[in-house]
N, C-alpha and C positions, 0 to 999 in steps of 0.2 A: 464521580467524585468520591474520595474516601474520606472517613472521619476516623480520627484517632482520639482517645481520651487521655487528658494529661494526668499525671500523679495526683492533682487535686480533684479530678473528676469532672472537669469541665471539657466539653466536646470542643475539639479544634479542628477546623476543615484544613485538609491538606491539599486543596484544589489549587493548581496554579492560576493565577488571575488571567482572564482571557484578555488578549492584546485589543486595543482600540481598532475600529473600523479602519482608520487611516494607517495604522501598522499592518494589518491584514492586506490592505489595498496595496502597499508598498511591495510586500513579499508576492502577492499575485502578479503585480506588473513584472517583477523579475522572472517569474515562471512564464508569463506570456511572452515576455522578450526572448527567453531560451527557446520557447516553441517556435517562435517566428524566424529566429535566426537558424534554428534547426532545418527548416524547409531548405534553406539556401544550402546547407551543408550535406544534403541528401538524406536527411532523416524525416520523420513524420512530424506534423505540427502538434507536438506536445511538449511540454516542459514542466519541471517540477523542483522544488527546492525543500530540503529539510532544515528546519530552524529550531534552535534551542537557546531559550534566554535571550532573545533578539539577536542571536549570531547565527549567521549561515554555516550548517555543518556540512552540507553536501548538495550537489545539484544532479539532475538527470535529463536527459533529452531521449526521444523516442529513436531508437536504433533498429527497429525490426527489420526494415528492407535493407538499410545500409549494411547491417552485420549479419544479415539472414538468421534471425533469431526472433522467433515469435514471442518471447517472453520478454524481450529488451524494451518495454515500455518505459516511457519517462519516469513514472512513479516507482517502478521496480528498480530501474537503474539508480534513482535517487536514494531509494531505502539501502540498497546494497552499499552504495558508496558511504552513506551515513553510519552503517553497521561497522563498516572497516574503520571508519575515521574515529567512531566512539569505543571500538574495541569490544563490541557486545552484539547480540542478536536482537535485543530489544530496545526500542527507542522511546522508553518512558519518559515523560516530561517534554518530547519534542512535537513539532507540528509539520505536517507536510501540506505545503502549498503547491497546487497543480493548476495548470492552464485550463483543465477541463474536468469534468465530473469522472472519477474513476471508474473504468469498466469492471466487471466483476473479477477479473484477474488481479487487477491493481487493488481493488477494495479488500480482496482476500489478504493480500500481501500487507496492506495497511493494518488490518486486525492481526495478523501473525506477528508484525513487528510491534504491536502493542503501542502505537502512537496516540498520543493524548487527542490530537485533533486533525482532521483533514479539511482544508478549506479549497475550494475550487472554484473557478471563473465561469467559463463556457458551461453548458449542460450537455447532456446527451443528445438534445435534439440538435444543437449546434454541430456535434460531431456527426450525427446522421448526415446533415446538410452537406458536410465535407466528406462523406463517403464512408464514415466509420460508425456503422449502425450495430449497436450492441443489443438492439431490442430481440434479436433472434436469440441471443443467449440468454437474456432474461426470461423470455417465453419457453425456451428449451429447459431451462432449470427447473420450470413449474411443472414439467411433464414427467411420467413415468419413464425411466432409462430405457426400458423395452421398446418404447416408441420413437426413440431417437434414429434417424435415418442417415445422418452424415457421419458422427463418430459414435459407434456402438461403444457401450461400456458394460460388460459382462462380469458376473462374478462366477468363479470356479474355486469352491471351497476345499482346501486340502486338509488332510489330517494334521499337517505341520504348520498350518497357517498361522497359528499364534505364537509360534516359537520365537520369532524375532522380539515379540513384546515380552515374553517370558524371559529372555535373556536381557532385555532393556531393564525389567523390573527388578532383577537380581544382580545387575551391575552396579557395584558400590560407587564407581567413580562417575557416573552419568550425570549430566548437567539437565536439570528439569526445565522444561518449557512448556 
């Protein structure tokens, strides 16, 4: 929540009122419906809806196996579509409704998109029962990268490593995010 002070000096909340549980449930049903329909269409059992001011902005369905894209999770697909529809890379003031608790990839995408809220229905335990077990990722992220056995992440610092950031910081026409 952000607070602004009006010219008279009184604090004014700029927090968008939270929708009722009934409104949240309606949008979650939409996401669950997208997820269920997606299974018959060759996708995974995940669906997501981005909403702004009570209006559907974009939807996404899991397309990982169908499109051979490991990043094509429903939440990511919905965020991409919402950004295109809104003409911006930030989704301030918007809510993502998703059929299942976001995995680490999707949660990071939600944070980068600066969504106001994320509301999910099924949780990570339901996903695990369906064969989508994110617990290995959560456990892995808690360990030192040097101990990772599946995908190694190594740093090799070059003398020119910071040059792209120097160029970014001196680029007058950059768009900060």
